[in-house]
Backbone bond lengths (Angstrom), bond angles and torsions (degrees), N, CA, C in turn:
res aa  C-N    CA-C-N  psi(-1)  N-CA   C-N-CA  omega(-1)  CA-C   N-CA-C  phi
1 X - - - 1.470 - - 1.564 111.28 -
2 X 1.311 112.04 131.14 1.477 119.10 -178.31 1.543 108.28 -84.24
3 X 1.295 120.11 134.20 1.466 122.82 172.83 1.460 114.78 -110.71
4 X 1.403 116.60 -21.93 1.452 123.47 -174.06 1.527 107.34 -136.49
5 X 1.314 118.80 113.20 1.453 122.06 -178.38 1.548 108.34 -113.77
6 X 1.234 118.72 123.12 1.440 121.74 175.29 1.522 109.02 -105.01
7 X 1.380 114.60 128.72 1.473 120.62 -179.89 1.525 106.65 -124.01
8 X 1.333 113.33 124.80 1.451 120.48 174.95 1.537 110.68 -88.62
9 X 1.325 115.71 130.65 1.475 120.79 -179.02 1.504 110.36 -124.61
10 X 1.394 115.25 147.50 1.473 118.55 173.28 1.534 108.02 -137.25
11 X 1.313 119.69 14.63 1.461 122.37 179.58 1.517 116.79 81.85
12 X 1.353 118.02 -1.94 1.418 121.05 179.06 1.487 112.51 -82.70
13 X 1.341 115.36 166.08 1.514 117.73 178.61 1.555 111.96 -58.08
14 X 1.335 117.20 -46.65 1.532 116.60 178.68 1.525 112.74 -60.86
15 X 1.363 117.49 -32.79 1.433 118.22 179.90 1.501 109.89 -77.39
16 X 1.256 119.72 -30.36 1.445 121.38 175.22 1.503 111.09 -68.34
17 X 1.342 117.24 -36.12 1.465 122.74 176.73 1.554 108.98 -64.62
18 X 1.355 113.81 -44.95 1.463 121.23 178.29 1.559 109.00 -56.88
19 X 1.285 116.58 -45.14 1.417 122.38 178.79 1.497 111.21 -60.16
20 X 1.344 116.36 -46.29 1.481 118.88 -179.19 1.501 110.88 -61.49
21 X 1.328 120.76 -41.81 1.418 124.18 177.25 1.505 114.34 -67.15
22 X 1.369 114.62 -35.70 1.405 119.61 177.40 1.559 113.60 -66.07
23 X 1.379 113.32 -37.73 1.459 121.59 175.63 1.513 109.72 -64.38
24 X 1.311 116.52 -44.47 1.499 118.11 179.65 1.512 110.24 -64.96
25 X 1.294 118.77 -44.89 1.461 122.83 177.42 1.471 112.43 -59.30
26 X 1.390 117.88 -46.20 1.439 120.69 177.85 1.517 111.10 -60.66
27 X 1.313 116.48 -42.55 1.439 120.64 177.40 1.506 114.39 -58.28
28 X 1.324 114.95 -47.23 1.494 122.78 177.73 1.479 111.32 -62.69
29 X 1.298 117.63 -39.31 1.461 120.86 -175.03 1.526 117.56 -91.08
30 X 1.311 113.82 -13.06 1.472 122.27 -174.89 1.553 109.36 70.45
31 X 1.330 113.74 35.20 1.475 120.59 -172.65 1.602 110.08 -94.73
32 X 1.276 112.37 162.24 1.455 120.85 172.27 1.536 108.58 -88.14
33 X 1.303 118.83 137.97 1.462 123.43 -178.75 1.536 107.71 -111.63
34 X 1.302 113.62 124.50 1.489 119.48 171.45 1.483 109.13 -109.97
35 X 1.315 115.90 118.18 1.451 122.14 177.26 1.505 111.04 -92.49
36 X 1.285 120.79 126.54 1.469 125.83 -175.65 1.484 112.49 -119.18
37 X 1.287 116.43 143.35 1.473 121.73 172.12 1.504 106.52 -131.51
38 X 1.294 116.59 134.57 1.460 121.31 176.80 1.498 111.61 -100.29
39 X 1.347 116.35 124.09 1.501 121.35 174.48 1.498 102.30 -98.88
40 X 1.309 118.03 114.91 1.452 124.28 179.29 1.472 113.32 -101.19
41 X 1.300 119.11 98.75 1.448 124.71 -179.75 1.563 113.46 -70.85
42 X 1.375 115.73 -21.05 1.371 120.71 176.88 1.466 115.98 -58.92
43 X 1.315 117.44 -26.99 1.403 119.20 179.93 1.515 112.66 -68.85
44 X 1.286 117.69 -19.80 1.464 122.06 -178.05 1.535 107.03 -65.73
45 X 1.294 118.68 -53.19 1.479 121.29 179.29 1.434 112.52 -72.19
46 X 1.315 119.73 -40.10 1.476 122.23 177.80 1.509 112.94 -56.99
47 X 1.265 113.73 -41.35 1.521 120.25 -170.49 1.532 110.16 -85.04
48 X 1.332 117.21 -31.00 1.439 117.98 -171.42 1.557 113.13 -118.25
49 X 1.234 120.64 -1.99 1.432 123.02 173.43 1.471 117.01 70.63
50 X 1.317 119.94 -93.95 1.436 125.35 -171.63 1.494 110.69 -80.85
51 X 1.325 114.67 107.07 1.523 119.63 -176.62 1.503 110.04 -69.71
52 X 1.217 120.32 -19.63 1.552 121.44 179.53 1.487 109.32 -63.11
53 X 1.235 120.10 -25.72 1.476 123.36 -176.04 1.510 112.18 -89.75
54 X 1.282 119.24 -4.79 1.451 126.27 -175.94 1.524 115.32 -109.79
55 X 1.238 116.52 148.83 1.430 120.94 169.46 1.548 106.89 -94.70
56 X 1.364 112.28 83.23 1.469 119.81 -172.43 1.492 110.19 -59.17
57 X 1.322 120.58 -40.62 1.461 122.70 -176.44 1.538 108.98 -60.44
58 X 1.317 121.44 -45.82 1.462 122.73 178.88 1.499 109.50 -64.27
59 X 1.335 120.33 -40.94 1.424 120.54 -177.32 1.546 110.68 -70.13
60 X 1.314 118.86 -38.21 1.461 123.46 173.76 1.528 109.93 -63.26
61 X 1.271 118.42 -43.07 1.446 120.40 177.20 1.539 112.82 -61.71
62 X 1.331 113.68 -37.80 1.479 117.67 -177.92 1.548 109.67 -71.71
63 X 1.330 117.43 -37.40 1.483 122.62 177.27 1.542 109.91 -62.98
64 X 1.391 113.56 -47.84 1.452 116.44 177.61 1.493 114.24 -62.39
65 X 1.337 117.57 -39.06 1.497 120.71 178.86 1.538 111.03 -64.99
66 X 1.315 114.96 -39.71 1.476 119.53 177.05 1.508 110.21 -63.85
67 X 1.323 118.42 -41.33 1.467 122.25 179.03 1.532 110.05 -64.41
68 X 1.310 119.95 -43.41 1.446 121.99 175.84 1.517 111.15 -59.09
69 X 1.403 117.33 -44.71 1.413 119.52 -179.92 1.555 111.25 -64.42
70 X 1.311 120.75 -33.81 1.434 123.04 178.09 1.530 110.08 -66.18
71 X 1.327 114.30 -40.63 1.463 116.89 179.29 1.556 112.24 -69.25
72 X 1.375 114.06 -39.25 1.461 117.42 178.44 1.479 112.73 -61.47
73 X 1.439 115.45 -38.85 1.441 121.02 179.21 1.527 110.76 -68.11
74 X 1.375 116.55 -35.65 1.472 117.90 179.30 1.518 110.91 -69.72
75 X 1.295 118.05 -38.29 1.483 122.13 179.70 1.538 105.89 -66.38
76 X 1.321 120.57 -43.64 1.464 122.36 179.43 1.546 109.58 -57.19
77 X 1.289 116.50 -35.75 1.487 122.60 -177.86 1.545 111.71 -68.80
78 X 1.418 113.87 -21.25 1.507 117.02 -178.01 1.516 110.76 -100.65
79 X 1.271 119.37 -1.48 1.523 121.77 -173.97 1.560 115.00 -61.25
80 X 1.314 116.71 -25.31 1.428 123.27 -173.25 1.518 105.95 -83.55
81 X 1.347 120.14 -7.01 1.412 123.09 -178.85 1.559 111.83 -103.14
82 X 1.330 113.94 169.32 1.474 117.63 177.03 1.474 112.64 -99.07
83 X 1.378 116.71 12.59 1.516 122.64 -178.42 1.478 109.35 -70.83
84 X 1.326 114.59 132.39 1.519 119.80 172.41 1.506 108.22 -72.46
85 X 1.337 113.76 119.86 1.469 118.08 -172.52 1.529 109.46 -124.12
86 X 1.325 116.73 140.94 1.432 124.01 171.35 1.507 109.38 -137.31
87 X 1.314 118.59 161.88 1.431 123.16 -177.03 1.565 108.63 -123.81
88 X 1.372 112.21 159.50 1.467 118.37 169.46 1.524 107.58 -148.34
89 X 1.310 116.13 133.81 1.396 122.58 172.05 1.504 112.01 -97.96
90 X 1.292 118.95 112.21 1.411 123.27 -174.24 1.592 107.29 -97.27
91 X 1.324 113.99 141.57 1.435 117.20 179.73 1.534 110.52 -125.13
92 X 1.318 118.57 138.32 1.431 122.41 176.51 1.469 109.13 -146.96
93 X 1.386 115.74 156.19 1.402 121.01 174.26 1.564 110.58 -122.75
94 X 1.324 112.57 16.33 1.524 117.53 -176.92 1.539 112.16 -92.66
95 X 1.269 119.39 -2.74 1.472 121.81 -174.51 1.532 109.28 59.56
96 X 1.366 118.59 30.91 1.479 122.69 176.92 1.473 109.18 -135.08
97 X 1.346 116.68 74.43 1.479 122.88 177.91 1.518 110.32 -56.23
98 X 1.315 120.69 -34.43 1.432 121.44 -178.91 1.479 112.63 -60.65
99 X 1.330 118.48 -39.63 1.462 124.01 176.25 1.547 108.85 -63.44
100 X 1.354 119.58 -41.31 1.390 119.49 178.72 1.549 115.77 -65.79
101 X 1.382 114.67 -33.75 1.433 120.17 172.83 1.446 115.95 -68.25
102 X 1.301 116.74 -36.00 1.500 123.91 179.53 1.503 107.58 -71.23
103 X 1.308 118.35 -42.48 1.474 123.10 179.09 1.520 108.58 -61.67
104 X 1.269 118.01 -42.55 1.500 120.27 -176.24 1.504 107.51 -69.73
105 X 1.283 118.89 -40.29 1.467 122.56 179.16 1.517 109.39 -59.00
106 X 1.332 118.18 -42.66 1.453 121.90 178.20 1.520 111.30 -70.97
107 X 1.305 118.65 -43.64 1.468 122.09 179.10 1.555 112.09 -61.09
108 X 1.300 116.88 -41.09 1.430 123.01 -178.42 1.574 114.82 -81.20
109 X 1.317 112.79 -21.96 1.472 116.58 -177.96 1.552 112.22 84.32
110 X 1.328 117.26 36.16 1.438 121.88 -176.46 1.597 109.31 -66.29
111 X 1.289 113.04 145.67 1.479 118.87 174.82 1.535 112.97 -95.21
112 X 1.287 118.85 -18.34 1.458 123.98 -178.82 1.530 105.80 -159.33
113 X 1.344 112.21 153.49 1.533 119.25 175.38 1.548 106.41 -120.93
114 X 1.304 114.78 136.60 1.434 120.48 174.95 1.571 107.00 -114.18
115 X 1.248 120.13 133.66 1.473 125.57 179.50 1.472 111.93 -150.44
116 X 1.327 115.90 148.38 1.495 119.12 -179.49 1.527 106.05 -94.96
117 X 1.361 113.53 160.85 1.492 118.87 176.08 1.516 107.22 -137.69
118 X 1.221 115.56 146.98 1.536 122.59 178.63 1.479 111.23 -84.81
119 X 1.317 117.89 -17.11 1.455 123.19 179.70 1.523 112.99 63.96
120 X 1.429 114.45 39.09 1.452 117.85 176.05 1.499 108.70 -71.33
121 X 1.304 114.26 155.95 1.438 123.78 172.48 1.520 116.98 -133.25
122 X 1.237 114.43 167.09 1.503 117.55 173.83 1.494 113.39 62.51
123 X 1.441 110.43 -139.17 1.452 116.31 -177.85 1.542 116.97 -61.30
124 X 1.287 116.04 -35.30 1.499 122.71 -179.86 1.561 107.68 -61.88
125 X 1.352 115.11 -43.00 1.527 117.47 177.86 1.452 111.28 -64.87
126 X 1.380 117.90 -43.19 1.440 121.78 -179.33 1.493 109.09 -61.38
127 X 1.250 120.48 -49.96 1.510 125.61 -176.50 1.523 110.08 -65.76
128 X 1.345 117.34 -46.83 1.451 119.92 -171.86 1.483 113.87 -93.81
129 X 1.330 116.40 -10.81 1.480 118.84 -178.82 1.494 112.13 66.53
130 X 1.315 114.05 -178.78 1.453 119.97 179.83 1.535 109.30 -145.15
131 X 1.267 116.89 109.08 1.445 119.05 176.39 1.537 107.93 -65.93
132 X 1.294 115.03 -44.46 1.502 119.16 -177.16 1.570 109.25 -59.56
133 X 1.292 118.76 -40.54 1.492 121.53 179.18 1.519 108.18 -66.07
134 X 1.357 117.76 -40.11 1.511 116.39 178.20 1.519 112.26 -63.32
135 X 1.359 115.03 -39.64 1.507 118.26 179.31 1.558 107.98 -65.40
136 X 1.349 120.99 -46.70 1.370 123.48 -176.44 1.573 110.26 -60.06
137 X 1.298 113.94 -47.45 1.504 119.69 -175.98 1.521 111.70 -59.93
138 X 1.337 116.39 -40.77 1.452 119.33 -169.64 1.527 116.99 -105.00
139 X 1.285 115.76 -3.51 1.455 121.07 -175.41 1.511 116.00 -79.57
140 X 1.377 116.25 124.33 1.453 117.12 175.62 1.585 110.86 -80.19
141 X 1.319 114.96 -3.73 1.456 119.67 -178.58 1.481 110.85 -102.95
142 X 1.337 117.53 163.01 1.456 121.58 175.31 1.605 105.02 -63.60
143 X 1.322 115.22 143.44 1.450 121.00 176.08 1.534 109.90 -123.36
144 X 1.347 116.08 126.85 1.423 122.05 176.64 1.561 104.45 -95.76
145 X 1.296 116.54 109.62 1.476 125.90 -178.22 1.528 113.66 -101.45
146 X 1.310 119.75 119.89 1.466 119.51 -176.89 1.524 110.02 -130.20
147 X 1.364 111.50 141.17 1.452 117.18 173.65 1.569 108.02 -91.60
148 X 1.306 116.34 168.99 1.483 120.73 -179.34 1.482 108.90 -63.37
149 X 1.332 115.43 156.96 1.436 123.26 177.87 1.474 112.68 -67.00
150 X 1.309 117.92 146.92 1.431 120.19 175.68 1.498 110.14 -73.22
151 X 1.301 119.72 160.48 1.495 122.95 -179.47 1.533 109.38 -53.58
152 X 1.352 116.59 129.98 1.427 120.69 174.78 1.503 109.96 94.89
153 X 1.304 123.06 -14.69 1.425 124.74 -178.54 1.553 109.23 -88.06
154 X 1.351 117.02 141.32 1.414 118.80 172.65 1.447 110.60 -85.40
155 X 1.364 118.97 153.87 1.416 123.18 -179.93 1.566 111.88 -90.86
156 X 1.349 116.68 -14.57 1.483 118.68 177.07 1.516 108.57 -119.35
């Protein structure tokens, strides 16, 4: 029986589907649901190179505000349920959100992790990476991996 379910969200369709499944599982199990979003500041330097040309504080603030909005939206999606829900905004500058998710799962004592995947292949996967793959490969916990809903399917 799962008592603590960690779901990682990024606002995408696959992440929304993972949230929906995590809500259902938490309801079935009487579990607490922790919704996590990772703000990765490492992408700022990796994507733009010379930090001297950037207003990093404004960019960091914008990434953090977007993360808070994603978490608020996820919580709003769970309000019609009786599932006990909490949120956590994780921050990293390592460009490794999977590591941040796994560290939070360990710190919080999660029993299972739910995460969405885009199912990218080939060059797109190589260039964009896969947070979900990083979680699956390194997790000592069970991982519930979900792709986005097909057209016309609801996520909850």
